[in-house]
C-alpha positions in Angstrom: -21.4 37.9 -1.5 -25.1 36.4 -2.6 -28.1 38.0 -2.3 -29.4 37.6 1.0 -25.1 39.8 2.0 -26.4 42.8 0.4 -29.7 42.8 1.3 -27.8 42.8 4.9 -25.4 45.0 4.6 -27.9 47.4 3.1 -30.0 46.5 5.7 -27.8 47.4 9.0 -26.7 50.3 7.0 -29.8 52.5 7.1 -30.2 50.5 10.3 -27.1 51.9 11.4 -28.1 55.9 10.3 -32.1 55.5 11.6 -31.3 54.3 14.3 -27.9 56.1 14.9 -29.7 59.7 14.5 -31.9 59.0 16.7 -30.9 57.2 19.7 -26.9 59.7 20.4 -28.8 62.6 19.2 -31.9 62.2 21.2 -34.3 62.6 18.7 -33.1 65.8 17.6 -33.0 67.5 20.9 -29.4 66.8 22.0 -28.2 70.2 20.8 -24.2 69.6 21.4 -23.9 67.3 18.2 -24.8 70.6 16.7 -23.1 72.5 18.8 -19.8 70.5 17.5 -20.5 70.0 13.6 -23.2 73.3 13.4 -23.0 72.0 9.8 -23.3 68.6 8.9 -24.2 67.9 12.1 -27.1 70.9 12.0 -30.2 69.1 12.9 -31.2 69.3 8.6 -27.7 67.6 8.5 -29.1 64.9 11.0 -32.9 64.8 9.2 -30.6 63.6 5.8 -28.1 60.8 7.0 -31.8 59.0 8.4 -32.8 59.9 5.0 -30.1 58.4 3.5 -31.2 55.6 5.9 -34.2 55.0 3.8 -32.8 55.4 0.7 -30.0 52.2 1.7 -33.4 50.4 3.1 -35.2 50.9 -0.1 -31.6 49.4 -1.8 -31.8 46.6 -0.1 -34.9 45.5 -1.7 -33.5 46.1 -5.2 -32.9 42.8 -7.0 -30.3 43.5 -9.6 -28.3 46.3 -10.8 -27.7 47.9 -7.6 -23.7 48.6 -9.1 -24.5 52.1 -9.5 -26.2 53.0 -6.3 -24.1 51.3 -4.1 -21.5 53.4 -6.0 -22.9 56.2 -4.8 -23.9 55.6 -1.9 -20.3 54.4 -1.4 -18.8 58.4 -2.8 -21.2 59.7 0.2 -20.0 57.3 3.1 -16.3 58.5 2.1 -17.4 62.5 1.8 -18.9 62.1 6.1 -15.3 60.0 6.4 -13.0 62.6 5.3 -15.7 65.1 7.2 -14.9 63.8 11.0 -11.1 63.1 9.9 -11.1 66.7 9.3 -13.5 67.6 12.3 -11.2 65.0 14.6 -8.5 66.6 12.9 -9.7 69.6 14.2 -11.1 69.2 17.7 -11.3 68.1 20.9 -13.6 64.9 21.5 -12.2 64.9 25.8 -14.2 68.8 25.1 -17.5 67.4 23.6 -17.7 64.1 26.7 -17.5 66.9 29.4 -20.1 68.6 27.4 -22.6 65.6 26.4 -21.5 61.6 27.1 -23.8 61.1 23.7 -23.1 63.6 21.2 -18.9 62.2 22.1 -20.1 59.0 21.8 -21.7 59.7 19.1 -18.4 61.9 16.9 -16.7 58.7 17.9 -17.7 56.4 15.6 -20.2 57.7 13.3 -16.8 58.1 11.0 -15.4 55.0 12.0 -19.0 53.6 11.1 -19.4 55.7 7.7 -15.8 54.0 7.1 -17.0 50.0 7.3 -20.0 50.7 5.3 -18.2 53.1 2.7 -16.2 49.7 2.1 -19.6 47.4 2.5 -21.2 50.2 -1.2 -16.9 50.0 -2.8 -17.6 46.0 -3.1 -21.2 45.6 -3.6 -19.8 48.1 -6.6 -16.8 46.1 -7.6 -18.4 43.0 -7.4 -18.2 40.8 -10.6 -21.7 41.8 -12.5 -24.0 37.8 -13.4 -23.7 37.9 -16.9 -27.0 38.8 -18.2 
């Protein structure tokens, strides 16, 4: 994978975190998301997702040695994927859609999105590093 594609992946992850939270939470005013998962998706939790997005954008500017950063990002995404599966197994998306469509869409896709970027970050981590 060349540097251009790594950068695109990091930027895409950052924009998804930042844009996804801001759009679906309606700039932190959608209380249905907070109520659906008051621990992980509190406004503080949503703000931290935005902060992770800023970290991904920052990593896109790193020209070498991004391997361990990507590894940390992959683990962070794994946590969100596991939490998403746990939430889906214990809650009803239909009930959430009935309460708020934006919250329903958010909970329908956020874990799948995190899974995709977890795989991307893991791929970057496991890539053969150029010899120095």
